[in-house]
N, C-alpha and C positions, 0 to 999 in steps of 0.2 A: 755820810761818814766824816764830813768836815768837822763836825762838832764832837766826834768820838773822843772820849777821854783817853789820854795817852796811856798805853799799857806799861805797867811797872814790872820790870824783869829783875828778880833777885839772882845774884851771881855769888856762889860760894867760892872762897879762895882755894879750897882744896888743900892738898899736901903742901906745906909751906917750904919744903926743901926741893920741890919739883918745879915744873915749868908753868904751873897754874897762874901764879901772879904775873908772870911775864906775858902770857897770852891775853890775860885780862887787860893789863896796861896797854898793850899794843892795840887791842880791839877798840878800846874807848878813847884812844888818842885821836881818833877820827871823830870830829865833832858831829858829823852827819849821823852817827849812831844815836845821838841824843834827840835827833829829829824824829826817829822811828819809835823810840821808847824812852822810859825813864829808868836808867840802870841803877840798881841798888846792890852794891857789893857788900858782902858780909865777911868780916875778918878784922884785920888790924892795920891801921894806917902806918904804924912803925914797920911792920913786915912788908907792906906794899912799897914803902919808900926804900927799904933795904934792897929789894929786888930792882927797883928802878935805877938806883945808883949802881948796882952791880953790873947792869947791862949798859950803863952810861946813856940812859934815856932822858931826854929833856922833860922837865916837869910840866904838868898842866893842871888846871884847876879841878879839884874834886871837893864836893861838899861833904865834910866830915860831920856825922851826927851820932847820937846815942839811940835814936829811935827811927823806925821806918815811917813814923807818922809825921816826920819833919823833913820832907824831901824837897829838892829843887828840881823841877821838871827839865830845866835847860842845862843841867850839869850831871855828870856821873856822881852818884852818892855813895858814901862808904859808911855803913853802920858798924860802929866799934863794938865788937862782941867778945874780943879776946883780951881779958884783963890780966891774964897770967903772963909771966915773963917767959916767952917762947923764943929760944935761940934758933936762928936760921943757920943751917949748915948745908949749903948747896950740894945736892946729889947724895946726901946721906939719908938712909932709911932709919928713922928712929921714932919712938913713941911720942915725943914732943910734937913732931910734925903731924902725927896722926891725931893727937889731942886737939891741935889747932883746927884741923880739918873737921873734926866732929863738932866743935863749938860753933863754927860757922854754919855747918849744915843744920844743926839743931835750931839755931836762931832763925834761919831762913824758913825752915818748915813751920816754926811757930807763927811767923808773920804770914805765911801762906794760909795757914788755918784761920787766922784772924782777919784775913782779907786785906792786909796791908800791902801785899804784892799780888800779882796775877799769875805768875809762873816762876819757876826757878831753873837756872842753868848751873849745873854743878861742874866745877873744875875737877880734874882727876885726883883720886885718893889712892893711897896704898892700902889694899884690902887687908894686908897683914898688920900694918902699923896702927890702923884706926881701931883695931879690936880692943874692947874693954868691957867692963860690966854694963856700960851704957850702949855699946854698939857690938852686937854679936851676930852680925849678918855677913853673908858672902860679898855683899856689895850694896850700892845705892838702891838698886831695884827692889831687893828684898826688904831693906830698911823702910823705904817709902810705902811698900805694900802693907807693912805692919803698922806704921805710924799714921798714915793718912788714907789708907785704903778703904776704910769703912766696910770691910768685908769683901770688897772687890778684889779680883786677882789681877796682878800686873803681868804685862807682856813686854819683853824687850824687843824693840824694833830699831834697827839701824837703817838709815836711808841716805841717799844722795839723789842727784838728778837722774841717775841711771836705773836704780833698783831700790826696793824696800825689802829688807830681810827680817823676819821675826823668828823667834826661837821657842821650841817646845820645852827644852831644858836649858838652863842658863849656866850657873857656876856649879857644875856637878862633875865629880871625877868621871873620867871616861868609862871606867869599869862599872859604874853605877847607872850609866845611861840606859842600856837595854831594858832594865827592870822598870825604869821611870817612863818608858814610852808605852803608854796605855791608850786605849781607844778614848776613854773619858778625858784624858789630859789633852789629846790632840783635838778633840771636839771643842773643849773649853778654849783652847788657844785660837782655833779657827773662828769661833764666835766672836772673841774679843778682837781679833785682827780684822775681821769683816766689818765690824761696827766702827773700829778706829779708822779704817780706810775711808769709810763714808763720812764720819763725823769730824775727824781730825785732818784728813787730807782732801776732803771735798770730792771724793770719787764716787760716782753713781754706778751701781752694778759692778763692784770690783771683782777681778778675776785673780784667784790665788793658786799658785803652784805649790804642791806639797812634795818635799823631797823624801827619798827612801832613807832607811837607816843603814842597810847593808850595801856592799859593792854591787853594781849592776842591778839595783833594785831587787836583790835577793835571788836573781836567776830562777824565778818560779819555785822557790823553796830550797834550791841547791845551796845557796850561800846565806840562808837565814829565812825564818818564817814570819818575821814581824810584818813584812809588807803585806802578805796574804791574810794573816790572822788579826792584825791590829790596824795598820795604817790604811789599807784599802777600805775596810769596813767603816772606819772613821770618816774617810772622805765621802763615802756613799751616804752615810747618815747626815753629814753636813750638807751635802748636795740636795738631799730630800728636804732639808730645811730652807732651800733656796739660796744657799751660800754657793757661789760659783767657784768651786775648788776642783783641782784636777791633779792626777798623779797616781801613785808615787813615781817621781822621776829620779833616776840615778844622778847624784850630785855632780859627778865629774863631767859627764856629757851635757848636763843641763847648763852649766856655766860655760863649758868649753865651746858649745855651739850657740851661745848667746840666746838660749830659749827664754831667759828671764825678761827679754825685751817684749815678750808677748803677754806679760802678766803685770798686774798692778802690785802684787806682793808675792813673796816667796816664804814659805814656812819650812825652816830647817829643823832637824831633829835635835841637834846639839850645837854647842858653842862654836867650835872651830869649823864645823861643816858649813855654817853660814857666814862666820866672820872672816875666815881666811880669804875666800873669794871676794867678799864684800870690800874688805880693806884694800885689796888689789885694784878693784874697780873704782873705789871712792877717792883714792889718793888722799889729799888733805881736806876734802870737802865733806867727809862723813859726819853724820849726827846720830847720836844715841838718844832714843825717845822711849820713855816709859809709858806705854799705852795701857788702857784698861782702868786707870784710877781716876778719881774725881778731880785730881790736880794735874797741871801740865809741868812736866820736867824733861828737859833736854840736857845733853852734854856733848862735848867734843868726843870723837871716837878714839882718841889716843890716851896713853897712860901718863904717868907722872914725869916721864922723860928725865930721870935722874942723870943720865949720861950727858945731857946737854944743858942741865939747869945752870943758870947764871952766866951763860955764854952769849946770850943775845941772839941766838940763831933759831929759836923755837918759832914755828909757823903758827900764826894766830888764826888762820883761815877757818879751821874746824870750829874754833870757839865762836867766831863771827857767824858762821853758818848755824850754829846751835842757838844763838840769840835770834837770828832771823826766823828760824823754825819755831821757836817758842812764841814769837809774835804771831806768826801765821796760824799756828794751831789754836791759840787763844781766840783769834778772830773767827776761825772756821767753826769752833765749838759754839761760840755765841750765835753765829748765824744759823747753824744747824739746829740748836736748841730753840731758837726763836721760831724757826720755820715749823718745827714739830711740836711746839708747846701745846697748841690747841688744834690738832688735826681735825678736818671735817670727817663726819661719820661716813663710812663706806656704804654704798647702796648696791643692790643687785636687782636684776629683773626677774620676777617670778612669772614664768611662762604659763603656769597653770591658771593664774588669776589675771594675767594680762595687765599687770600693774607694777609699779615700782614700790618696793617694800624696804623700809629702813632696817638695816641689820644692826642690832644693838649688841651683838655677841662678839664683834670684831673690833680691834683697835683702829 
């Protein structure tokens, strides 16, 4: 591993009126980060400088370039991608800030596709302000599934050192959630989650807990039929596929009794069911990871932080953890893919012929 090429991590500036620039600046002020990876920030040097001055932060050296093909490994790099005149107004939600966030994201994704960077870490966006004819998605996850998914389905996974939580439905109004909870969708998410735990997190034989949709896991149909008619059958079918999944568990007791400690991952049915307890447990160390896609993307688990933008009080730990996670996942995938690139053929013993026969029908 001593001669391994340094991993290039693209970082998008996010909403320019929020805390994205601040947590990026604080993260890479520590020169030790450049020993772990080559940071490639996408955005505007003018905007980054404006934020640095606003929080009265000491300047440090950043390599400013027009292309991710001209990077310096020992420094943070900034690829200038915002040529438009974007006015920064701390804490204000406006379309200009959303436009700047999109330009940075678009450029980073293009470089990821072209192999100029190895992963991306996205600073927070305003899902409302970024909407345009070029971006009509509920969030990063759906945009990335569409632009770089190659037909693969994305899975939102949030994790810290205590727990990993994945979601069956993501940015969907609560009233629409029950209809979206189908056996097929749960199965799809379980398959993606199981593979990700193995490939991205280096967990052999991962155990997955599946949460219920209704209170008290439906009370045997009294409080809802989804558990008996949809969720439990999906769990059984996945288990028959040798995915070690269990449940459905009532979400309140599951987290209240710390049952999550006995599992490698938790599959929640909807956004707040999984993220409310997760963010309580994760504090400032949570990371959002988009599993299931050919690319690696992580993000801090907080939002734009308009209320504290420009005040110098934003905590950069979640951004730092997102960078660490991107590095780890890239390495884990490379090792996993190398190990399984040319697997040996499986053999079985044919008792009727008392010999070993090569089975060419199995992977």
